[in-house]
C-alpha positions as CSV (number, residue, x, y, z in Angstrom):
1,M,34.9,16.3,152.9
2,A,36.1,16.6,156.4
3,R,34.2,16.9,159.2
4,I,34.2,20.2,160.3
5,I,34.1,20.4,164.6
6,V,33.4,24.4,165.6
7,V,34.4,25.5,169.6
8,G,32.7,28.3,170.2
9,N,31.0,30.6,172.5
10,E,31.2,34.1,173.6
11,K,32.8,34.3,176.2
12,G,36.3,34.0,178.0
13,G,37.8,31.3,180.1
14,S,35.9,28.8,179.6
15,G,38.4,26.5,178.2
16,K,37.4,26.5,174.6
17,S,41.6,26.3,173.7
18,T,41.9,23.0,176.4
19,T,38.9,21.8,174.4
20,C,40.2,22.2,170.7
21,M,43.6,20.9,171.8
22,H,43.0,17.6,173.6
23,V,40.4,17.0,170.9
24,A,41.9,17.4,168.0
25,T,45.2,15.8,169.5
26,A,43.0,12.9,170.5
27,L,41.8,12.3,166.8
28,A,44.9,12.9,165.8
29,R,46.2,10.3,167.9
30,L,43.8,8.1,166.7
31,G,44.9,8.4,163.2
32,Q,42.5,10.8,161.5
33,K,44.4,14.1,159.7
34,V,43.1,16.5,161.7
35,G,43.6,20.3,160.1
36,A,43.1,23.3,163.1
37,L,42.2,26.8,162.7
38,D,42.3,29.8,165.1
39,L,39.3,32.3,164.4
40,D,40.3,34.5,167.7
41,L,42.9,37.0,165.5
42,R,44.7,38.8,168.4
43,Q,45.1,36.0,171.2
44,K,45.4,32.9,168.7
45,S,45.9,30.5,172.2
46,F,44.9,27.6,169.8
47,G,47.4,28.1,167.4
48,R,50.0,29.0,169.9
49,Y,49.2,25.9,172.0
50,I,50.0,23.8,168.7
51,E,53.3,26.3,168.2
52,N,54.3,25.7,171.1
53,R,54.1,21.7,170.6
54,R,56.0,21.9,167.7
55,A,58.6,24.0,169.2
56,Y,58.9,21.1,172.3
57,L,59.0,17.9,170.3
58,A,61.4,19.9,168.0
59,Q,63.8,20.5,171.2
60,A,63.2,17.0,172.9
61,G,63.2,15.0,169.0
62,L,60.2,13.8,169.8
63,S,57.4,12.4,167.0
64,L,53.9,12.4,168.3
65,P,50.6,12.9,166.7
66,T,49.8,16.5,165.7
67,P,47.2,18.6,164.4
68,D,48.3,20.5,161.3
69,Y,47.7,23.8,162.7
70,R,47.3,26.9,159.5
71,E,46.8,30.4,159.6
72,L,44.3,32.4,157.5
73,P,44.8,33.0,154.2
74,E,45.9,36.7,153.5
75,I,43.0,38.2,151.3
76,D,42.7,41.7,149.2
77,G,40.2,43.9,151.0
78,T,38.4,44.9,148.0
79,G,37.0,41.3,147.5
80,S,37.2,39.1,144.4
81,G,34.8,41.2,142.7
82,T,31.9,38.0,144.0
83,G,30.4,40.6,146.1
84,E,31.6,38.4,149.2
85,H,32.9,39.6,152.3
86,P,37.0,39.3,152.2
87,Q,36.8,37.5,156.1
88,D,34.1,35.4,154.6
89,Q,36.8,34.5,152.0
90,R,39.6,34.3,154.2
91,L,37.8,30.9,155.8
92,T,35.8,29.4,153.1
93,R,39.4,29.1,151.3
94,A,41.4,28.0,154.4
95,I,38.6,25.4,154.8
96,E,39.1,24.6,151.1
97,A,42.6,24.3,151.2
98,M,41.8,21.5,154.2
99,D,38.8,19.9,152.8
100,K,40.1,16.8,150.7
101,E,42.9,16.2,152.5
102,M,42.2,15.9,156.2
103,D,39.2,14.0,158.1
104,Y,38.7,16.7,160.6
105,I,38.8,20.5,160.7
106,V,38.9,21.8,164.6
107,I,38.3,25.5,164.6
108,D,38.5,27.2,168.1
109,C,36.4,30.6,167.6
110,P,37.3,33.4,170.1
111,G,34.9,34.7,173.0
112,S,33.0,37.7,171.3
113,H,31.0,37.9,168.7
114,T,32.9,38.5,165.1
115,R,31.6,38.1,162.0
116,L,34.2,35.1,161.4
117,S,32.8,33.4,164.3
118,Q,29.5,33.7,163.1
119,V,30.5,32.4,159.6
120,A,31.9,28.9,161.4
121,H,29.1,28.0,163.2
122,T,27.2,28.1,159.9
123,L,29.8,25.7,158.7
124,A,29.4,23.5,161.7
125,D,28.6,20.1,161.7
126,T,29.7,19.2,165.5
127,L,29.2,22.6,167.2
128,I,31.0,22.3,170.9
129,T,30.1,24.9,173.1
130,P,32.8,25.0,176.7
131,L,30.9,26.3,179.5
132,N,32.0,27.2,183.5
133,D,29.5,25.3,185.8
134,S,27.6,28.5,186.7
135,F,24.5,30.6,186.3
136,V,27.1,33.4,185.0
137,D,28.0,31.4,182.3
138,F,24.2,30.1,181.4
139,D,23.8,33.4,180.7
140,L,25.2,33.2,177.5
141,L,22.8,30.3,176.3
142,A,19.3,31.7,178.4
143,R,18.0,34.2,180.4
144,V,16.7,33.1,183.9
145,D,14.3,35.4,186.2
146,P,16.3,36.0,189.1
147,V,13.2,35.3,191.4
148,T,11.9,32.3,190.3
149,G,14.8,30.9,188.3
150,K,12.8,29.9,185.7
151,I,14.3,30.2,182.2
152,K,12.8,32.9,180.3
153,G,14.3,32.6,176.9
154,P,17.2,32.1,175.0
155,S,20.3,34.3,174.9
156,I,21.4,36.2,171.6
157,Y,24.4,33.6,171.3
158,S,21.4,31.1,171.6
159,E,19.8,32.4,168.6
160,M,23.2,32.8,166.2
161,V,23.5,29.3,166.7
162,W,19.5,29.1,166.0
163,G,20.3,31.6,162.5
164,A,23.2,29.0,161.5
165,R,21.2,26.1,161.8
166,Q,18.3,27.7,159.5
167,L,21.1,28.9,157.2
168,R,22.4,25.2,156.9
169,A,18.6,23.7,156.6
170,Q,18.2,26.5,154.3
171,A,21.1,24.7,151.6
172,K,19.7,21.0,152.5
173,L,22.9,20.5,154.8
174,P,23.0,18.1,157.7
175,P,21.6,19.5,161.2
176,I,24.0,21.0,163.3
177,D,24.9,18.6,166.2
178,W,25.4,20.7,169.2
179,I,27.3,20.1,172.2
180,V,27.4,21.9,175.9
181,V,30.2,20.7,177.3
182,R,30.6,21.6,181.4
183,N,33.7,22.7,181.8
184,R,35.3,23.2,186.2
185,L,32.9,20.5,187.8
186,G,32.9,20.6,191.2
187,A,34.4,17.4,193.3
188,Q,31.5,17.7,194.9
189,A,27.4,17.3,194.2
190,M,26.7,21.3,195.3
191,H,23.0,22.5,195.6
192,N,24.2,25.1,192.6
193,K,25.7,22.1,190.2
194,K,22.3,20.5,190.5
195,K,20.7,23.5,190.0
196,V,22.9,24.1,187.1
197,G,22.6,21.0,185.9
198,A,18.6,21.2,186.2
199,A,18.3,24.1,184.2
200,L,20.6,23.1,181.2
201,E,19.0,19.7,180.9
202,E,15.8,21.8,180.7
203,L,17.0,24.3,178.2
204,S,19.0,21.3,176.3
205,R,15.1,20.2,175.1
206,R,13.7,23.6,174.9
207,I,16.5,24.6,171.9
208,G,18.3,21.3,171.4
209,F,21.9,20.7,172.0
210,R,23.5,17.8,174.1
211,V,25.0,18.3,177.6
212,L,28.3,16.5,178.6
213,N,30.6,16.6,180.9
214,G,34.2,18.0,180.4
215,F,37.2,18.7,182.2
216,S,37.6,19.5,186.0
217,E,39.6,22.7,187.3
218,R,43.1,20.7,187.2
219,V,46.8,22.6,187.5
220,I,47.6,20.0,184.7
221,F,46.2,21.8,182.1
222,R,48.6,24.8,183.5
223,E,51.8,22.9,183.1
224,L,50.8,21.3,180.0
225,F,50.0,24.8,177.5
226,P,53.9,26.1,177.2
227,R,55.1,22.4,176.1
228,G,52.0,22.0,173.6
229,L,51.3,18.8,175.2
230,T,47.9,16.9,176.2
231,L,46.9,14.5,178.9
232,L,47.5,11.9,176.5
233,D,51.3,13.3,175.9
234,L,52.4,12.3,179.2
235,K,54.0,8.7,179.0
236,D,55.1,9.9,175.7
237,T,57.2,12.8,177.3
238,G,58.7,10.5,180.1
239,V,56.0,10.7,182.6
240,D,55.6,7.1,184.0
241,Q,53.7,6.8,186.8
242,L,49.9,9.2,186.3
243,N,48.9,10.4,189.7
244,L,45.2,9.8,190.2
245,S,44.1,13.6,189.1
246,N,45.8,13.1,185.6
247,I,44.1,9.6,185.1
248,A,41.1,11.0,185.9
249,A,41.8,13.9,183.6
250,R,42.4,11.1,181.3
251,Q,39.0,9.3,182.0
252,E,37.3,12.7,181.6
253,L,38.8,13.1,178.0
254,R,38.2,9.3,177.1
255,D,34.5,9.9,178.0
256,L,34.1,13.4,176.1
257,M,35.1,11.9,173.1
258,A,32.6,8.9,173.0
259,G,30.3,11.5,174.2
260,L,30.9,13.0,170.6
261,K,29.5,10.6,168.6
262,L,32.1,11.1,166.0
263,P,31.3,8.9,163.0
264,A,33.0,6.0,162.5
265,L,35.4,6.5,165.1
266,Q,36.4,4.1,168.0
267,I,38.2,5.4,170.9
268,G,41.2,3.9,171.9
269,F,43.7,5.6,174.4
C-alpha cells in the first residue's frame, strides 16, 4: 500500500504547493513511484506545477523523474447508493486507483476548510503543515493571549487534525505523523523568530507534532514554477554553477526530507 503524505493547512501563501512539488519530486528522484493529487479544485497550483514540468521537459527534450499527477474522477452527484458523499467517493477512488502501483501519494490541500481536505487528513500517514514563521500563521494552530503571549488553546485546524487522529484510531490505523514546517525563516535570529520557535515547541508537546525547518524566502522558487522545475533539477537543465543561495536551498530540502523520516528511505541527493 502507498504511504499517503498530505500537505495541508487552512491558510494560503504558506508554501504548500512548493513543499508538495519538492517532496514529491525528491521522492521520485530517489526511485520511488509517486502519485500526486490536488484537492484545490479552483487554483490547482500543485497540479499546474506538474503540468508545467511535463510541458517544459517535452519542449526541452529532457526526461526527469516526475510525479504521476491525476485529476480526481468525476462522480455522479446522486452517489452510488451506498450513502457515501460524492466528494468522498472522488477522493477514495483516486487513491484506490494509485494505491497498489505507487510507493507514495502526495496530496495538496486548499488553503481553506473543505470536505475533501477534511477527508484527506483522516487518510494521512504523514501530515505536513507548512507555516510562515510568524504569529499571524501561528494562529492557525493555537489561540494566543495577546497580553501574556500564553497559549490559550488549540485552533479550529488543530481540532480538525485531532478529529482525524481519533477516526484513524477507531479504524485501528497507524497514528498520523504530524509535522509543522517553518517556512520563510529569516536569515538572522530575530526576537520574533525566537518567540515563534519557543511557542511552537511548547505547543508541539501539548498537541503532538514535530517541528522542522523548511524553506527560506528565495527568488529561485518563483523562477522554478513556470518550468515546473525544482531545486534538484537545476544541474540537469544546464545550470552548471549553483550560487550560494541555491546551494543553501538544496541543503534545506535535504534536511527537510531527512527530517520527515519516511520509512526505508535513504536520502542520496
